[in-house]
Backbone as CSV, one residue per row, in Angstrom:
resi,resn,N_x,N_y,N_z,CA_x,CA_y,CA_z,C_x,C_y,C_z
1,MET,110.381,136.352,88.011,111.480,135.438,87.292,111.116,133.729,87.517
2,HIS,111.103,133.131,86.506,110.846,131.697,86.008,112.560,131.177,86.062
3,GLU,112.380,130.210,87.324,113.373,129.306,86.917,113.260,128.304,86.793
4,ASP,114.316,127.541,86.038,114.049,125.710,86.352,114.595,125.063,87.820
5,PRO,114.044,124.063,88.182,113.635,123.321,89.220,115.831,123.061,89.742
6,PRO,115.665,122.611,90.933,117.038,122.382,90.702,117.037,120.951,90.267
7,GLN,118.310,120.866,89.978,118.720,118.842,89.480,118.518,117.924,90.272
8,TRP,118.796,117.895,91.829,118.070,117.224,92.708,116.663,116.824,93.164
9,MET,115.807,118.266,92.590,114.609,117.960,92.433,114.186,117.084,91.311
10,LYS,115.001,117.763,90.469,114.312,116.577,89.262,114.663,114.872,89.613
11,ARG,115.844,114.823,89.738,116.030,113.348,89.918,115.541,112.985,91.594
12,SER,115.243,113.352,92.438,114.064,112.796,93.445,112.884,112.499,92.665
13,VAL,111.994,113.762,91.878,111.212,113.167,91.416,110.740,111.995,90.165
14,THR,111.993,111.748,89.596,112.210,110.513,89.149,112.240,109.543,90.048
15,LEU,112.993,109.401,91.067,113.356,107.928,91.194,111.744,107.636,92.448
16,THR,111.203,108.980,93.022,110.079,108.678,93.297,108.697,107.733,92.050
17,SER,108.870,108.588,90.849,108.306,107.641,89.582,108.610,106.277,89.497
18,VAL,109.865,106.053,89.563,110.119,104.666,89.397,109.706,103.718,90.434
19,ILE,109.910,104.099,91.538,109.778,103.160,92.883,107.831,103.113,93.092
20,VAL,106.996,104.157,92.699,105.512,103.778,92.550,105.142,102.966,91.713
21,PHE,105.714,102.782,90.035,105.649,101.927,89.631,105.943,100.845,89.867
22,LEU,107.179,100.471,89.998,107.934,99.200,90.691,106.689,98.449,91.827
23,TYR,106.550,99.463,92.920,105.557,99.077,93.612,104.233,98.365,93.297
24,GLY,103.237,99.245,92.206,102.455,99.597,91.410,102.200,98.145,90.625
25,LEU,103.394,97.624,89.717,103.691,96.515,89.091,104.050,95.267,90.112
26,TRP,104.207,95.444,90.973,104.234,94.249,92.359,103.244,93.868,92.403
27,ALA,102.416,94.885,93.223,100.858,95.021,93.537,99.926,93.883,92.610
28,THR,100.140,94.680,91.296,98.976,93.967,90.237,99.415,92.664,89.989
29,VAL,100.871,92.428,90.399,101.001,90.570,90.019,100.657,90.434,90.910
30,ILE,101.026,90.586,92.307,99.902,89.624,93.184,98.614,89.791,93.267
31,CYS,98.108,90.547,92.656,96.422,90.821,92.507,96.180,89.573,91.239
32,PHE,96.931,89.271,90.360,96.795,88.252,89.701,96.840,87.423,90.074
33,ALA,98.254,87.227,90.588,98.616,85.743,91.110,98.113,85.184,92.586
34,GLY,97.794,86.345,93.314,97.225,85.843,95.362,98.804,86.048,95.800
35,GLY,98.474,86.544,97.230,98.956,86.936,98.021,99.285,88.186,98.563
36,THR,100.292,88.145,99.571,100.302,89.309,100.886,100.591,90.540,99.843
37,PHE,99.865,92.312,99.829,100.776,93.155,99.344,101.970,93.411,99.677
38,PRO,103.249,93.768,99.036,103.885,94.486,99.699,103.952,95.672,100.467
39,LEU,104.704,95.601,101.589,104.713,96.468,102.652,103.751,96.378,103.441
40,THR,102.483,95.689,103.357,101.430,95.512,103.914,100.991,94.054,103.983
41,ASN,99.641,94.104,105.440,99.336,92.799,105.630,98.074,92.082,105.116
42,TRP,97.791,93.020,104.219,96.428,92.790,103.325,97.148,91.723,102.456
43,HIS,96.178,90.753,102.182,96.137,89.134,101.479,94.963,89.496,100.590
44,VAL,95.478,88.809,98.691,94.139,88.921,98.375,94.474,87.624,97.848
45,ASP,93.355,87.084,97.371,93.036,85.374,96.630,94.103,85.550,95.264
46,GLY,93.561,86.530,94.325,93.538,86.653,93.246,93.146,86.196,92.230
47,GLY,93.572,86.458,91.133,92.081,85.916,90.154,92.532,87.320,89.036
48,VAL,91.382,87.429,87.890,91.363,88.252,86.631,90.491,89.238,87.743
49,VAL,89.784,89.202,88.288,88.844,90.544,88.206,89.517,91.394,89.539
50,PRO,89.851,90.705,90.952,90.919,91.738,91.305,92.292,92.143,90.356
51,GLY,93.117,91.398,89.436,93.896,92.038,88.990,93.418,93.240,88.334
52,LEU,92.304,92.752,87.618,92.019,93.987,86.444,91.798,95.141,87.502
53,LEU,91.149,95.220,88.492,90.830,96.193,89.137,91.863,96.795,89.921
54,MET,92.941,96.158,90.356,94.416,97.139,90.330,94.635,97.648,89.466
55,PHE,95.018,96.925,88.499,95.417,97.456,86.922,94.705,98.968,86.593
56,PHE,93.558,98.936,86.904,92.816,100.076,85.904,92.641,101.125,87.265
57,ILE,92.242,100.934,88.426,91.474,101.931,89.162,92.938,101.784,90.278
58,GLY,93.387,100.509,90.985,94.654,100.629,91.931,95.571,101.472,91.500
59,GLU,96.198,101.289,90.458,97.455,101.896,89.805,96.851,103.450,89.470
60,ALA,96.175,103.814,89.320,95.771,105.344,89.132,95.633,105.655,90.184
61,LEU,95.188,105.200,90.968,94.961,105.813,92.609,96.150,106.049,93.008
62,LEU,97.206,104.659,93.021,98.383,105.226,93.735,99.504,106.266,92.868
63,PHE,99.511,106.292,91.684,100.025,106.845,90.907,99.459,108.605,91.378
64,TRP,98.317,108.774,91.365,97.716,110.120,91.691,98.082,110.260,93.071
65,VAL,97.965,109.454,94.259,98.023,109.750,95.762,99.740,110.064,95.492
66,ALA,100.732,109.378,94.525,101.961,109.732,95.067,102.238,110.917,94.116
67,ARG,101.895,111.493,93.284,102.233,112.721,92.478,102.017,114.213,93.732
68,TRP,100.901,113.912,94.208,100.757,114.970,95.080,101.139,114.886,96.457
69,VAL,101.668,113.595,97.072,102.436,113.863,98.219,103.409,114.333,97.847
70,SER,104.179,113.843,96.757,105.680,114.043,95.635,105.594,115.773,96.069
71,LEU,104.428,116.206,95.136,104.313,117.952,95.151,104.419,118.821,96.950
72,LEU,103.434,117.698,97.904,103.494,118.762,99.311,104.875,118.454,99.419
73,VAL,105.419,117.714,99.428,106.794,117.522,100.322,107.920,118.290,98.989
74,LEU,107.888,118.427,97.895,108.820,118.841,97.364,109.044,120.469,96.733
75,VAL,107.991,120.538,96.550,107.722,121.970,96.686,108.066,123.281,97.606
76,PRO,107.711,123.041,98.476,108.506,123.797,99.684,109.875,123.732,100.103
77,ILE,110.156,122.637,99.624,111.494,122.495,99.666,112.092,122.409,98.800
78,GLY,112.167,122.448,97.685,112.575,123.445,97.002,112.166,125.339,96.583
79,ALA,111.374,125.788,97.334,111.357,126.905,97.494,112.175,127.489,98.291
80,ILE,112.838,126.589,99.668,113.496,126.902,100.654,114.693,127.079,99.748
81,ALA,114.885,125.711,99.180,115.979,126.043,98.810,116.688,126.881,97.260
82,MET,115.612,127.767,96.836,115.994,128.694,96.002,116.299,129.756,96.668
83,THR,115.498,130.128,97.564,115.648,131.320,98.476,117.337,131.161,99.518
84,VAL,117.167,130.576,99.839,118.645,130.151,100.189,119.670,130.508,99.125
85,LYS,119.431,129.870,97.515,120.569,129.888,97.027,120.558,131.726,96.429
86,GLN,119.512,132.036,96.074,118.882,133.792,96.087,119.362,134.689,96.744
87,VAL,119.291,134.107,98.199,120.194,134.686,99.403,121.775,134.755,99.586
88,LYS,122.320,133.521,99.021,123.782,133.478,99.330,124.322,134.543,97.878
89,GLN,123.523,134.712,96.395,124.135,135.158,95.433,124.002,136.987,95.948
90,GLN,123.364,137.358,97.024,123.585,138.619,97.128,124.599,139.069,97.802
91,PRO,124.616,140.560,97.454,126.108,141.277,97.493,125.801,141.075,99.153
């Protein structure tokens, strides 16, 4: 039997996606303009080449890693939550 994921799981995936998008956008702007990456000590001089590399390669890697990390975290939590819900519904 297939059940839809709980509402909190859908919201957390959406929130994670928004946070990763904003971080990627911020990091891309830093790569074009130059400066220090957010939440790290990595400094780039900026320019067209680093900006385009971040835009096409860095963001793809960032989204791929974020997707798998969120799946690795949320799937077990969701499975536990759905099991607890089923156990509570049993007489």
